[in-house]
KOLMIKOL-706201 format. One line per field, with one value per residue (C-alpha): residue in one letter; x, y, z. Coordinates in steps of 0.05 Angstrom, whole numbers. Example, Ala and Ser with C-alpha at 12.3 -4.5 7.8 and 13.67 -1.06 7.14 Angstrom:
<recs>
fiza <- c(A,S)
c1 <- c(246,273)
c2 <- c(-90,-21)
c3 <- c(156,143)
</recs>
This chain:
<recs>
fiza <- c(M,E,S,K,M,K,I,K,T,K,V,I,E,D,I,C,C,L,S,M,I,L,F,A,A,S,C,A,K,G,F,D,D,N,E,R,F,S,G,G,V,T,N,A,Q,L,E,S,P,E,S,I,T,I,T,T,L,T,N,S,D,G,S,E,S,L,K,L,S,W,P,V,V,M,G,A,G,G,Y,K,V,N,A,Y,N,V,N,D,P,S,N,P,V,A,Q,V,T,D,S,V,V,D,G,C,T,M,A,F,V,K,Q,E,D,T,N,Y,L,V,T,V,Q,T,V,G,N,E,K,L,N,N,T,D,S,K,D,L,T,E,K,D,Y,K,A,F,V,A,V,A,T,L,H,E,G,E,D,I,A,T,Y,V,N,N,S,M,Q,H,F,S,Q,D,Q,E,Q,S,I,N,L,E,A,G,K,T,Y,Y,L,N,S,I,A,D,F,G,L,N,T,V,T,F,R,G,N,Q,D,N,P,P,T,V,I,I,G,T,E,G,G,F,V,T,E,G,G,L,K,I,K,Y,V,N,F,D,C,S,A,M,E,T,Q,T,G,V,L,T,L,G,N,A,P,A,S,G,A,P,G,T,E,K,G,N,A,Y,L,I,D,Y,S,I,V,F,Q,G,C,S,F,K,E,I,N,N,S,L,V,Y,A,G,K,D,N,G,P,W,A,L,K,D,F,R,I,L,D,C,I,V,E,M,N,N,G,S,T,S,S,P,I,I,N,F,Q,D,N,G,G,R,A,I,K,S,I,S,I,Q,N,S,T,F,Y,N,L,Q,T,N,S,K,A,Y,F,I,R,M,N,N,A,S,N,A,R,P,D,K,T,W,N,D,T,S,G,S,V,T,I,T,N,N,T,F,Y,Q,T,M,S,N,K,D,F,A,N,N,M,A,S,V,N,A,V,T,T,T,I,K,N,N,I,F,Y,N,T,Y,R,V,Q,K,I,A,G,N,T,T,K,A,I,S,D,N,Y,L,Y,S,D,G,G,E,N,V,G,S,L,D,N,T,D,K,T,Y,G,T,E,E,N,P,Q,F,V,G,P,V,N,Q,D,P,D,K,V,N,F,V,P,A,S,S,T,K,A,Y,A,N,R,A,G,D,P,R,W,F,E)
c1 <- c(451,450,381,368,306,302,257,224,212,152,131,62,17,7,53,80,13,30,92,137,135,203,207,264,307,284,349,400,406,451,513,563,585,637,656,585,556,615,614,686,668,717,747,692,639,575,517,445,397,376,302,248,185,123,65,4,-8,-73,-63,-106,-139,-162,-108,-58,17,65,118,184,234,298,356,417,479,541,586,532,524,450,402,375,301,259,186,151,77,75,1,28,89,116,116,136,124,169,134,195,260,330,309,369,347,392,359,324,252,211,141,106,34,0,-40,-107,-108,-35,17,89,160,206,282,333,407,460,498,572,606,663,693,699,720,660,626,554,525,526,459,390,342,273,204,137,74,7,-54,-98,-81,-140,-189,-258,-309,-383,-423,-493,-543,-497,-524,-478,-495,-486,-417,-393,-421,-401,-347,-305,-234,-209,-142,-107,-130,-65,-81,-134,-177,-221,-292,-308,-376,-383,-391,-463,-495,-550,-542,-587,-573,-633,-601,-541,-472,-422,-349,-327,-257,-232,-203,-243,-251,-321,-320,-352,-329,-313,-336,-398,-419,-462,-526,-540,-613,-619,-680,-723,-676,-612,-550,-475,-441,-367,-320,-259,-235,-282,-278,-340,-325,-361,-428,-498,-544,-620,-639,-713,-738,-695,-735,-700,-630,-619,-556,-535,-472,-475,-417,-422,-418,-350,-344,-368,-322,-259,-245,-184,-191,-170,-105,-140,-193,-268,-280,-266,-222,-229,-158,-168,-205,-280,-291,-349,-320,-352,-420,-491,-547,-621,-673,-639,-694,-651,-575,-517,-473,-496,-450,-504,-531,-505,-452,-390,-375,-337,-281,-261,-193,-211,-279,-286,-341,-311,-342,-411,-483,-528,-604,-643,-718,-722,-775,-797,-742,-690,-634,-572,-538,-474,-504,-462,-517,-531,-483,-451,-414,-356,-309,-283,-212,-211,-273,-266,-325,-303,-330,-399,-472,-523,-595,-661,-726,-762,-751,-732,-733,-714,-649,-577,-529,-478,-486,-440,-464,-426,-385,-334,-323,-318,-253,-193,-153,-205,-190,-121,-52,-46,-96,-104,-165,-194,-260,-252,-312,-291,-324,-392,-464,-513,-588,-637,-590,-622,-670,-689,-643,-570,-521,-481,-488,-441,-378,-310,-303,-229,-173,-133,-185,-177,-242,-236,-298,-283,-316,-383,-455,-504,-577,-632,-581,-588,-534,-471,-429,-448,-397,-339,-350,-285,-240,-183,-220,-201,-265,-271,-305,-372,-442,-503,-577,-644,-706,-750,-798,-840,-799,-735,-694,-669,-595,-556,-516,-452,-463,-464,-391,-373,-383,-428,-503,-528,-583,-547,-609,-593,-609,-646,-681,-664,-718,-703,-658,-583,-577,-628,-611,-570,-541,-500,-511,-539,-484,-499,-480,-414,-418,-416,-360,-318,-337,-365,-397,-390,-345,-382,-436,-387,-363)
c2 <- c(-189,-115,-85,-43,-13,62,92,159,177,218,247,222,271,250,192,208,185,117,116,55,7,-21,-88,-113,-163,-234,-264,-222,-171,-128,-127,-94,-161,-175,-244,-269,-243,-238,-313,-304,-258,-200,-157,-177,-149,-178,-211,-190,-235,-298,-282,-238,-264,-219,-230,-188,-162,-133,-73,-54,4,-43,-23,-73,-75,-115,-151,-165,-217,-244,-290,-262,-245,-257,-197,-147,-79,-77,-77,-21,-29,6,-6,22,28,-2,2,40,-2,52,103,71,114,106,91,67,100,76,53,20,-38,-69,-136,-185,-160,-97,-75,-16,5,-24,23,-5,-46,-31,-72,-66,-78,-88,-86,-105,-89,-114,-56,-65,-67,-17,-52,-117,-81,-109,-69,-63,-116,-95,-128,-119,-174,-158,-184,-167,-164,-167,-142,-190,-252,-239,-182,-188,-134,-148,-104,-78,-132,-190,-235,-235,-306,-335,-306,-324,-395,-413,-367,-343,-371,-413,-402,-422,-382,-341,-312,-257,-240,-180,-177,-106,-73,-11,57,79,18,-27,-102,-158,-217,-263,-327,-350,-328,-376,-354,-421,-424,-368,-304,-249,-174,-157,-82,-22,49,89,155,129,62,14,-13,-87,-105,-172,-212,-256,-316,-277,-272,-285,-347,-357,-407,-364,-292,-240,-164,-127,-54,8,-23,0,-59,-59,-117,-99,-159,-212,-270,-338,-322,-304,-264,-219,-260,-332,-378,-441,-515,-526,-602,-603,-546,-578,-519,-527,-544,-498,-507,-540,-576,-577,-521,-499,-438,-378,-351,-292,-229,-219,-144,-98,-30,33,-1,18,-31,-15,-50,-112,-151,-207,-210,-177,-239,-308,-366,-417,-479,-551,-528,-518,-494,-436,-395,-328,-299,-228,-195,-120,-70,-4,61,29,51,-7,5,-48,-58,-110,-105,-177,-227,-252,-250,-212,-165,-206,-275,-332,-357,-423,-482,-460,-406,-417,-358,-293,-277,-204,-160,-89,-41,29,94,64,77,23,43,6,33,-6,-21,-93,-131,-199,-191,-176,-134,-192,-261,-321,-392,-408,-362,-415,-438,-365,-358,-354,-405,-458,-450,-419,-430,-354,-341,-266,-234,-165,-128,-57,-11,61,122,92,114,62,78,26,-33,-63,-23,-72,-132,-138,-109,-174,-245,-305,-264,-289,-262,-271,-220,-248,-210,-134,-95,-24,20,92,154,122,145,93,116,69,13,-32,-58,-45,-71,-143,-141,-129,-178,-195,-176,-126,-60,6,48,123,183,150,181,141,157,123,163,120,105,42,-21,18,-6,44,62,8,30,-2,30,98,86,76,149,210,205,256,262,273,307,282,333,279,250,184,139,143,103,109,165,208,202,251,229,290,310,378,431,446,375,349,293,345,384,321,294,230,176,161,216,219,262,317,322)
c3 <- c(-459,-440,-442,-505,-474,-478,-425,-430,-358,-338,-273,-256,-220,-148,-156,-88,-61,-89,-46,-50,8,23,55,98,62,70,46,85,140,99,56,103,131,79,104,109,45,-3,-16,-35,-92,-96,-151,-199,-244,-216,-253,-248,-208,-243,-239,-210,-177,-173,-126,-108,-37,-10,34,94,56,0,-49,-77,-81,-123,-84,-120,-98,-128,-109,-74,-114,-72,-65,-81,-48,-62,-121,-164,-180,-233,-250,-311,-330,-399,-415,-475,-493,-538,-482,-415,-353,-293,-226,-188,-208,-190,-120,-86,-42,11,7,-39,-35,-41,-59,-91,-97,-157,-201,-223,-287,-302,-338,-313,-335,-275,-278,-225,-231,-182,-149,-137,-69,-63,-2,-41,-104,-141,-196,-220,-265,-337,-353,-323,-303,-331,-315,-347,-305,-339,-301,-341,-380,-426,-438,-470,-483,-484,-530,-515,-532,-516,-461,-400,-377,-447,-453,-383,-386,-457,-484,-425,-426,-369,-335,-271,-211,-208,-276,-276,-336,-348,-377,-396,-409,-453,-421,-408,-442,-415,-406,-382,-336,-341,-317,-276,-299,-266,-267,-237,-208,-253,-224,-260,-260,-287,-299,-330,-340,-277,-307,-343,-312,-352,-323,-313,-304,-267,-285,-241,-248,-257,-213,-209,-183,-168,-137,-147,-141,-169,-173,-196,-211,-237,-255,-236,-220,-221,-176,-168,-208,-175,-146,-152,-125,-52,-68,-125,-118,-94,-79,-121,-108,-78,-84,-156,-177,-150,-104,-59,14,70,109,168,128,138,87,16,3,-42,-36,-83,-68,-77,-86,-102,-121,-148,-159,-143,-129,-136,-92,-66,-32,-4,1,-34,-26,-4,14,-3,30,25,-25,18,69,40,72,40,50,30,20,5,-10,-32,-57,-67,-57,-37,-35,2,-4,50,103,113,97,145,93,116,67,76,84,110,157,123,124,59,97,146,153,124,144,123,114,90,80,63,32,19,34,54,62,68,42,97,170,185,250,221,183,204,164,167,195,198,207,271,316,333,262,240,278,231,273,256,182,171,200,206,262,251,220,209,203,176,172,157,125,112,119,145,144,172,159,199,243,298,290,312,261,263,288,299,285,307,377,393,403,344,301,297,288,263,263,248,219,203,210,237,232,256,255,315,361,320,378,359,302,350,408,443,385,390,377,345,348,342,309,295,298,318,323,332,314,359,302,294,287,304,363,414,413,449,510,485,418,453,473,400,381,388,393,342,291,225,196,126,72,33,-1,33,2,-72,-120,-114,-165,-129,-55,-14,52,68,141,158,160,233,256,283,232,177,209,215,146,176,134,60,32,-35,-2,11,-61)
</recs>
């Protein structure tokens, strides 16, 4: 049946920045080879593809794309693709407009929390005297299978543990908090195997106060966005987020066995954390081991108050942690109110087991650390320990400031390195390690002379470098300080 949909096309400001990524056809090299791809179809009006499949891709910069694929139509000259933002179903907005694809697959950048309607029309082949399909093949994409809003005063753990819906892992749901409100997390909120976005308002984030026994647990994908966390009272839990009991949850095994897999992203984005005295994320002990496919910290401010514990910020050091295939830390600030000679910034359990080839058939991996400010994380203990040290892993460290942060080079090891435009400094204070000689090759040795203060809560600190520094001239570190 011919589509009756009437589309009011709008031009989205800066939509060019969300440029479409065209993929080479997976089902054919082209449609000029009449004998090979006509399938004997000539002098015909073509049909539209039987179906459209939509999958989500994670890009190197932390953004996501939607990949479209469809079965080949013999005798076609290509396919015309349109994609519409239908968050307001009565007023669709075109994001991809009449893009002709010479193949059976393409992708475009996914806007955050957006529902889409995708259409594919078969384009005729003039050489074969075939004409365009009359009908369109349509496919809806829902950002979330369900959306729930918690109101101020509702207990987070009570809702998550007792009222949250359960879906298959390929269906993501959203739990929303109200803008500017205050919530409490006094016990464990366990998301289980569900794929969840737990989010506040980007312009006016709510605050979650975590009590002495509070914390999050997951065995599936989890994105925590636009929430301010007060962690100063936490005592029982090692991590703000802890990975749960894999055998008890029924989590899937990894491709090569010996570990349990979280195949969906774990992301902290646009959050602030006040006074973490242990770990931001903890893989656990005697509960796995766990392997993460994708872990990201984006646009966050993380305040540590950790001078005496040996808990890394990213803590896979116990036997609950095995590997992280892709780590991305971007546009964020990490600072410690105390110096610490016991804890690493990130630590895996075993360097050999951390190698991607021990867990996945695809042996590649990545560590991306770009545009961040690190202050005393940690001051006299290696930045990283037990990382995968093989050239199948690419380590990118660019445009960061490392202040009183000891032996950054330990995160790179023998990986394939892309390192440039960093600024490093040790003030020589008590319990502060001197600047490592290898670290000096990672960038410029320079005191950033932060404007300050640097020892307050996240809403009061200022880590912009002094205007006289090279770091300032080159806009190094977390970009928020230059806004």
